[in-house]
GULORO-205218 format. One line per field, with one value per residue (C-alpha): residue number from 1; x, y, z. Coordinates in steps of 0.2 Angstrom, whole numbers, plus 5000, padded with zeros to 4 digits. Layout:
! GULORO-205218
resi <- [NUM | ...]
x <- [X | ...]
y <- [Y | ...]
z <- [Z | ...]
END
This chain:
! GULORO-205218
resi <- [1 | 2 | 3 | 4 | 5 | 6 | 7 | 8 | 9 | 10 | 11 | 12 | 13 | 14 | 15 | 16 | 17 | 18 | 19 | 20 | 21 | 22 | 23 | 24 | 25 | 26 | 27 | 28 | 29 | 30 | 31 | 32 | 33 | 34 | 35 | 36 | 37 | 38 | 39 | 40 | 41 | 42 | 43 | 44 | 45 | 46 | 47 | 48 | 49 | 50 | 51 | 52 | 53 | 54 | 55 | 56 | 57 | 58 | 59 | 60 | 61 | 62 | 63 | 64 | 65 | 66 | 67 | 68 | 69 | 70 | 71 | 72 | 73 | 74 | 75 | 76 | 77 | 78 | 79 | 80 | 81 | 82 | 83 | 84 | 85 | 86 | 87 | 88 | 89 | 90 | 91 | 92 | 93 | 94 | 95 | 96 | 97 | 98 | 99 | 100 | 101 | 102 | 103 | 104 | 105 | 106 | 107 | 108 | 109 | 110 | 111 | 112 | 113 | 114 | 115 | 116 | 117 | 118 | 119 | 120 | 121 | 122 | 123 | 124 | 125 | 126 | 127 | 128 | 129 | 130 | 131 | 132 | 133 | 134 | 135 | 136 | 137 | 138 | 139 | 140 | 141 | 142 | 143 | 144 | 145 | 146 | 147 | 148 | 149 | 150 | 151 | 152 | 153 | 154 | 155 | 156 | 157 | 158 | 159 | 160 | 161 | 162 | 163 | 164 | 165 | 166 | 167 | 168 | 169 | 170 | 171 | 172 | 173 | 174 | 175 | 176 | 177 | 178 | 179 | 180 | 181 | 182 | 183 | 184 | 185 | 186 | 187 | 188 | 189 | 190 | 191 | 192 | 193 | 194 | 195 | 196 | 197 | 198 | 199 | 200 | 201 | 202 | 203 | 204 | 205 | 206 | 207 | 208 | 209 | 210 | 211 | 212 | 213 | 214 | 215 | 216 | 217 | 218]
x <- [3906 | 3908 | 3891 | 3896 | 3912 | 3903 | 3890 | 3903 | 3912 | 3895 | 3890 | 3908 | 3906 | 3888 | 3895 | 3909 | 3897 | 3886 | 3900 | 3906 | 3888 | 3886 | 3902 | 3896 | 3881 | 3870 | 3868 | 3886 | 3897 | 3916 | 3921 | 3910 | 3925 | 3936 | 3922 | 3920 | 3938 | 3941 | 3956 | 3961 | 3971 | 3970 | 3959 | 3965 | 3956 | 3963 | 3981 | 3977 | 3971 | 3987 | 3998 | 3989 | 3991 | 4009 | 4012 | 4002 | 4012 | 4029 | 4024 | 4020 | 4036 | 4046 | 4038 | 4041 | 4059 | 4062 | 4052 | 4063 | 4079 | 4073 | 4069 | 4086 | 4094 | 4083 | 4092 | 4106 | 4096 | 4091 | 4109 | 4115 | 4102 | 4106 | 4124 | 4120 | 4109 | 4123 | 4136 | 4124 | 4122 | 4141 | 4143 | 4130 | 4139 | 4154 | 4148 | 4130 | 4122 | 4119 | 4126 | 4118 | 4109 | 4095 | 4083 | 4081 | 4079 | 4089 | 4097 | 4114 | 4108 | 4109 | 4125 | 4132 | 4129 | 4132 | 4140 | 4132 | 4115 | 4115 | 4096 | 4094 | 4096 | 4090 | 4093 | 4111 | 4125 | 4134 | 4151 | 4152 | 4169 | 4162 | 4162 | 4151 | 4136 | 4131 | 4129 | 4146 | 4155 | 4143 | 4145 | 4164 | 4162 | 4150 | 4163 | 4149 | 4156 | 4151 | 4162 | 4156 | 4144 | 4127 | 4109 | 4102 | 4106 | 4107 | 4104 | 4103 | 4095 | 4097 | 4089 | 4089 | 4076 | 4063 | 4067 | 4053 | 4054 | 4059 | 4048 | 4051 | 4055 | 4042 | 4023 | 4021 | 4027 | 4027 | 4018 | 4033 | 4025 | 4027 | 4043 | 4055 | 4057 | 4075 | 4089 | 4085 | 4091 | 4082 | 4091 | 4084 | 4088 | 4080 | 4081 | 4073 | 4077 | 4064 | 4069 | 4052 | 4056 | 4046 | 4057 | 4056 | 4062 | 4068 | 4068 | 4076 | 4076 | 4082 | 4064 | 4062 | 4071 | 4059 | 4063 | 4049 | 4049 | 4038 | 4037 | 4049 | 4058 | 4053]
y <- [5454 | 5437 | 5432 | 5436 | 5426 | 5410 | 5412 | 5413 | 5396 | 5388 | 5392 | 5387 | 5370 | 5368 | 5371 | 5359 | 5345 | 5348 | 5347 | 5331 | 5324 | 5329 | 5320 | 5303 | 5296 | 5286 | 5272 | 5272 | 5270 | 5273 | 5255 | 5251 | 5256 | 5243 | 5230 | 5233 | 5229 | 5212 | 5201 | 5193 | 5176 | 5158 | 5145 | 5127 | 5120 | 5132 | 5128 | 5109 | 5112 | 5121 | 5108 | 5094 | 5104 | 5107 | 5088 | 5083 | 5095 | 5089 | 5071 | 5075 | 5084 | 5070 | 5057 | 5068 | 5070 | 5052 | 5048 | 5060 | 5052 | 5035 | 5041 | 5049 | 5032 | 5024 | 5034 | 5022 | 5008 | 5017 | 5022 | 5004 | 4997 | 5009 | 5004 | 4986 | 4989 | 4998 | 4984 | 4970 | 4979 | 4981 | 4962 | 4958 | 4969 | 4959 | 4941 | 4942 | 4937 | 4943 | 4935 | 4932 | 4919 | 4908 | 4914 | 4925 | 4910 | 4910 | 4924 | 4919 | 4925 | 4943 | 4954 | 4959 | 4948 | 4955 | 4941 | 4949 | 4949 | 4935 | 4934 | 4950 | 4969 | 4981 | 4999 | 4997 | 4997 | 4982 | 4982 | 4979 | 4971 | 4955 | 4943 | 4929 | 4920 | 4916 | 4933 | 4940 | 4932 | 4939 | 4957 | 4955 | 4949 | 4964 | 4976 | 4984 | 4991 | 5002 | 5016 | 5013 | 5002 | 5000 | 4999 | 4988 | 4970 | 4967 | 4952 | 4949 | 4935 | 4931 | 4920 | 4915 | 4915 | 4902 | 4902 | 4905 | 4922 | 4919 | 4923 | 4940 | 4943 | 4958 | 4956 | 4964 | 4952 | 4967 | 4956 | 4945 | 4928 | 4914 | 4912 | 4925 | 4929 | 4935 | 4935 | 4945 | 4950 | 4956 | 4967 | 4969 | 4978 | 4974 | 4984 | 4987 | 5005 | 5005 | 4988 | 4981 | 4965 | 4970 | 4973 | 4987 | 4983 | 4992 | 4982 | 4985 | 4974 | 4973 | 4974 | 4992 | 5008 | 5011 | 5006 | 4999 | 5002 | 4994 | 5000 | 5014 | 5021 | 5007]
z <- [5503 | 5512 | 5504 | 5487 | 5488 | 5495 | 5481 | 5468 | 5474 | 5475 | 5457 | 5451 | 5460 | 5452 | 5434 | 5437 | 5442 | 5428 | 5415 | 5422 | 5421 | 5403 | 5398 | 5405 | 5397 | 5409 | 5395 | 5390 | 5405 | 5403 | 5403 | 5388 | 5377 | 5384 | 5383 | 5364 | 5360 | 5351 | 5352 | 5336 | 5334 | 5328 | 5336 | 5340 | 5326 | 5314 | 5320 | 5318 | 5300 | 5296 | 5304 | 5294 | 5277 | 5280 | 5284 | 5268 | 5257 | 5265 | 5261 | 5243 | 5241 | 5248 | 5237 | 5222 | 5226 | 5229 | 5212 | 5203 | 5210 | 5205 | 5188 | 5186 | 5190 | 5177 | 5164 | 5166 | 5159 | 5143 | 5140 | 5142 | 5131 | 5117 | 5119 | 5118 | 5102 | 5094 | 5098 | 5092 | 5075 | 5073 | 5077 | 5063 | 5051 | 5053 | 5056 | 5048 | 5065 | 5082 | 5098 | 5115 | 5126 | 5120 | 5134 | 5150 | 5162 | 5178 | 5188 | 5180 | 5163 | 5169 | 5172 | 5183 | 5198 | 5215 | 5226 | 5241 | 5232 | 5219 | 5217 | 5208 | 5209 | 5222 | 5228 | 5228 | 5215 | 5207 | 5200 | 5181 | 5182 | 5192 | 5177 | 5184 | 5176 | 5158 | 5152 | 5157 | 5142 | 5129 | 5135 | 5134 | 5116 | 5112 | 5120 | 5131 | 5147 | 5161 | 5167 | 5185 | 5196 | 5190 | 5197 | 5184 | 5177 | 5159 | 5147 | 5129 | 5119 | 5101 | 5088 | 5070 | 5056 | 5061 | 5079 | 5091 | 5100 | 5119 | 5134 | 5139 | 5158 | 5159 | 5158 | 5141 | 5128 | 5115 | 5102 | 5099 | 5096 | 5084 | 5075 | 5069 | 5050 | 5052 | 5064 | 5080 | 5097 | 5112 | 5125 | 5143 | 5159 | 5175 | 5191 | 5208 | 5213 | 5228 | 5235 | 5235 | 5226 | 5210 | 5195 | 5183 | 5165 | 5149 | 5133 | 5116 | 5101 | 5083 | 5076 | 5080 | 5087 | 5101 | 5119 | 5130 | 5149 | 5163 | 5181 | 5177 | 5192 | 5204]
END
């Protein structure tokens, strides 16, 4: 009886040991499952590339916004030049001639003049009501006014038939060379919206309805 009991426990222990050995392959230890796991993430180089790309996109967006703001400010010059053209034509209908300066020479031939910055416009506004310089009286006679401060300065030059066309303040002379065959005027706006000292221009004249711009938004 005792022998049978001992034999039964011995066989049971043998079966248990064999089942444990069959579950563990000698070439695949239990820790192999842990070793096969991979950890995903970003490397330092990838993070640096992302930071650089974000910086470039932010710079381009900032430049685009500033460019848009300056371009929207330049719309002031177009509106004023159109007003000047209309006022000049109204004067000619009554007097059969245009009014204005004889040339664009000198800072006092532009209106308005900022007493704090008498040498020219910049990235600041100027009061239209400050009547100093040679051009101020002509704009009063034309009846051209602004409802508020302006970024651009304005000037208008006139001439009669046979007079030579004046030297324009911008680089492009618009093919206005030689002597005029009829009375004329040339209205100009100059600004420096980015404050770099290089002026942008908007030009209108009696010889056509188109407006010419140079370095727009700068």
